[in-house]
N, C-alpha and C positions, 0 to 999 in steps of 0.2 A: 497550720501548714506545715507544722509536725509530724502529724497525723500523714497526710501526703508525703511528707517526703520522705517518713521511715518505708511507706508501703510502695515507695516509688512508683506513685501516679506521672508525678513530669515527663517522666521516661516511656513511658506508655501512650501514649500521643492524649489527642483532644476526644476522639471516640470513645476510647480504652475509659478516660476519665467520664467520662460523664455517665456511661454504663454502670458502674462500681458501685454498688447498692451503700461500703462503708462510706464514700466520698458525698454522695448522695444527702446520708445520715447526717453526717457533720455540717456541711451545708447548710438543711433543713436548720436544723439545732442552730446553727451561727444566726439563721435570719430570724430565729425565733427568741434569740439572746436580742439582736436589735428592737424586734420591734416593744421588746418586755422596756426596753433602754427610751425613743423615743415617744412610743404609743402611746402602753397602759403596761401598767406592772400585773397586771391578767396574767399575761405571757408567759412569765416566771414560770409561773406551778406548773405548765406544758414540758420543763423540762423536769418534771418529775415521773414519765412516765423513761428516761431514761433508766433505772431500777428497773423493770421490764427486762430491757433491749442484755444488760448486763448479768440480770441472772437467771438462769438456764431452767428451772423449775415455772419460775412467772410467765418466760417465755412458750414453755411448751401449754402453758394456760391459753395462751393467743392462736397457736398453733392447733390445738383442739378442736378452736369454732374453725380456722380458717383455711386445716386438712383435705378436711370434709364436706369443705363447704357446698358446693352442690347437692351433694343430697340435702342438707340443713335446710337448700333455698327452697328445693322441689318442694319437700317436706311440707315447708311454711308458706308454699303456693296452694298445695289438698290441703290449710288449715285454713287458708282464707278461701279457698272455694264451699268447703263446707257452710264456713260462718257465709259466705252472701245466700247459699241453700236456705240454709234457716232463716237469714232475716226475713227471704222473701218468706216462708214459711209463716213469722212471725207476721209480716205486716199483713198477709191475706185474714188471717182464724185470729189473732192474740191481737189483735193492734192494740184493744184498749188496756193489756194488761201490761201494756209497758209504762208503767209508769215510776219515774223514778224522783226521791226525796232531792230537793237543792238548795244549796247554800245563798238566798241571795244575797251582797252587798249593799251594807245598809243605806241609805235616803240622806246625807248631811249635806245636805243643799242647804246652806241660809237665807231667810226672809229677807227677798228686798226690799227696799225703800220707798215705798210704793207714795212719792211723792208727786207722779203724772197722771194724767186722770183719762188717760190713754188706754190705762194698764186694764183690761176687763176682763177677754174672753181667756188667757195665760192663768192670770192672776186666781181667776174661778177654777179653772182647770187645775192648776198645782196646788193651791193655797185653799182651799174648799174645804176643809174639815179646823181651819183657824175662826176663830172670835175675832173679829172686826169691830175694832175698835170705833165706835158711834155710828154703830149699825145697830138698828130695834134687832137683830137678833138675840133667841133667850142666849145665852154661853153656857149654862146649868147645862139644855138639851143634847150640847156637844157631847161622843163620847170619848176619852184620850184614848190612847193606843196604847196604855197600857191596862187597859180591862179587855180588850178583843181576848175573844175566847181559844182557850188552845186548837179546837178542833177545827175556827177559822185560819187559823196560821199555820196550825197543819194544813190545811189545804190550798193554801196563797205556796208552797214550800212545795208541793209537788206538783209536778209537771209531764203532759205525754210527750214521749220520744218517739215514738215511731209514725208522728205524723206524715213521712215522704217515705220512699226508701232506702233515701240516702240516709235520714236518720235514725231508723233501724238497722242499717250497717257498719253505720258509727257507735250506735250503744252497743249493739250485742257482738261488736271487734270488742270493747274496752271494757267493759265491764263483765260481758263470756268468758274469756279470757284471763281477766282478773279476777273473777272470784271461785272459791273451793268447788266451790258443787255446778258453778254452768251459770249460764244465762239467767237459768230459775230460782236462782236464789236476788236476784236483784228488782224481778218481777212481780207484779200484785199476786196474794197469796186467796185463789180461784176457792170458793166453796164448791164442796162436793155436789149439793145441787144444782150444781150450772152446767146444764145441755155439753157443754166445750173442758170438762171435768176432768174426762178420761185420755179427750186428747192433748191437753194440756201436762199431763202428763208423762206421755211419751213422748212429747218431746222436749221437755226437759233431762229427761233419765237418756236420751237420744244424744242429746247437744253432749251430756255430761261424760256419757260411756265416747264416742265419736271422735269428737275433740279435747276435753280435756286426759280421760284415760289413757286415749288409744296415739292422736296427732303429737301433743304436746308430750307425753312419756316416749314418742319416738324421737326426735329433737331432743331430745334429755341423754335418752338411751347411745347416739350417735357421741355425743361430745365427749362424755365417761367415757365409752368403748376407745376412744380417739386419745385420747388423756392416759388411758391403762395405754397403750399402743405405747406412746411414747415415753413414759415413763419406764416400760420394758425394754425397750431400745435402748435410754440411756442404762439403764443400771447393763447391760452385754453389756455394751462400750466402755465401760468402766471395767466389769470383769475380764475383758480381751485384754486392755490397759496391761491388769494384775495380776495375768496368766500367762501373757503372751508377749515374746520376745519382738521391741519394737522393729529391730531391723531384720534378722532373720525368721522371724514369725515362730520358733518353738515354744512350744508351750511346759506349760511348768515341768509336769510326769516325766518328760526325756531327762531333767537331768539329776530323777532319783538316783538312789545308789550309783553315784558317779563322783569326783573325786571337785565337783566344782558345782556350789549351787544356783539355783537359779539368782537369786540375787546379785554372787556373784557377777555371772555371767554379765546381767544388764548394766553392771556397774564402772565392771572394767573389762570383757571384753568386748561385749559389746554396747556399746553410750551411746543413744542419740547424738547427743550433744557433741560428743567428740567426735563421729560424725558429718553435723552442719559447720563446724569447726575446721571440715576438711573439707569443703565443698564453699566454705568462705576462702578460706586459703586456696585453691586453687585459682576461686575466681579477684582472688584479689591479686594475686604472684603473676610474674613476667611469664606469656608463654615460653620464650626463647631459654625461660630459668627450669622448666619442667623435668622431673624426672619422670620415667618410665612409667609407674604408675601412676603416676600425676595426671600426664598426657590422657596416659588413657583413659582417665575420669574424667577431666576436663570435656573430652570429644563424647562420653554418655551422658555429660549432663547437657548439652547442648545438644545431642539429640533425641532428650530429654527420655533416657534410657538410663531402666534401674537395674540390668542384666549386673551390676559391678558390687550391687549386694548380695550376700552370701546368703540370698534362702535360702532355708532350711537344713541350713550346715553352720558348724561353729570346733573352733579350734579345739578346744577339751574336747570337747564328742568324740574327734575321729583320733587323739592320741590315746582317748583312754579306750577306745572300740581297736588300737591297734593294741595299744598296753595288753588289755583279755586275751585279742587274737595271739601274744607271744605266750603270754601264760599259756594259754591250752597249748602250745608247739612244745611247751618244756614237756609240759605234764605227759605227753605223748609220747617225748623223746625220751622219758622217764621210765614207762611201763613200755615202750621199749627197746630199753635196757633189760628192764627186771626180765623182760617174756624169753630174750637171748640169751641171760644167764643159767633160766631155768631149761633154755633146751640143750645147754651145751650139758649141764648138768646128768642129763636123760641120756643123752648121746654115751656119758663117758657109764654112766650105768650097764646101759645097751650091752659095751661094748663088755665092761667084767664081767658080765651073764655069759657070753657069746666065747670068752677066752674056759668060765667053768663050764663049758658043757661041752667042750672039746677036750676035755681031760677026761672026765669022765666017760 
């Protein structure tokens, strides 16, 4: 409520309230707090994303993916098309090479109490390797599970993952994109004597170059370039704020060799907080008590016109320029007076020469 009141959301109407991103953001966080209080404590962990919203550097990381989202999505679509094509080729020619090792869950099913005589087929199927008490079987002939050969265990832990085209697509998409060398890292290693050995080499190399090197690096390149652009924009904004006056827009070099420095200018002459306080004063003050400048500024603010700001002007620069002009005029006047003195001296000497010539 404090945020809404300070931002003036209530005074702008319900439509502006709904369209306000800040208001919706705080409303979402209020909803998450309610879910964490009444539903489950897990929802409180979502509040940590507020750090991303408040920190500009982390926000730029998110923007690096969302700003050029269209390019990233289209590149991802190209990657899916290539994966689909490679899956079809693998399904048609290299179906037997899609043999992957799997980790099966251990069977921890307990043996049931066989008291009912009706348990016949199910018990024989599930527990056929268990020695039955009271039967005529030789229990010593049953091989324990810990004595199974390692080769047999490895064969049991391998599965064909390209029996259907859908399974081929899932395998290539899941294992191919996550492997550093492409889908060839997870497929069966063929022998050089097999007839399709050369085809397998070309298949693995094409997938590695086209999907892993080109397409994925295109996506990473777009993200990295966007993040670099955002960082340069941030640095440019910070540089402008440090070297440019917020009110008049004059740069720091305009105040070199002047009576007023740039720091004094932005703190005393064009302090932006002084302008803000003046705007608040105009809005709070009764219109019948306005002075001439205040009524002019109030009308400009109502029209959203910024012509009353001294753009590219400053009183200190105007005064220094006028002082410079006055100094130049003084110098010119002094030079003119000295020239006049020289002219009078020369005219006197000429008159003396004329008198001497007449006497002779």
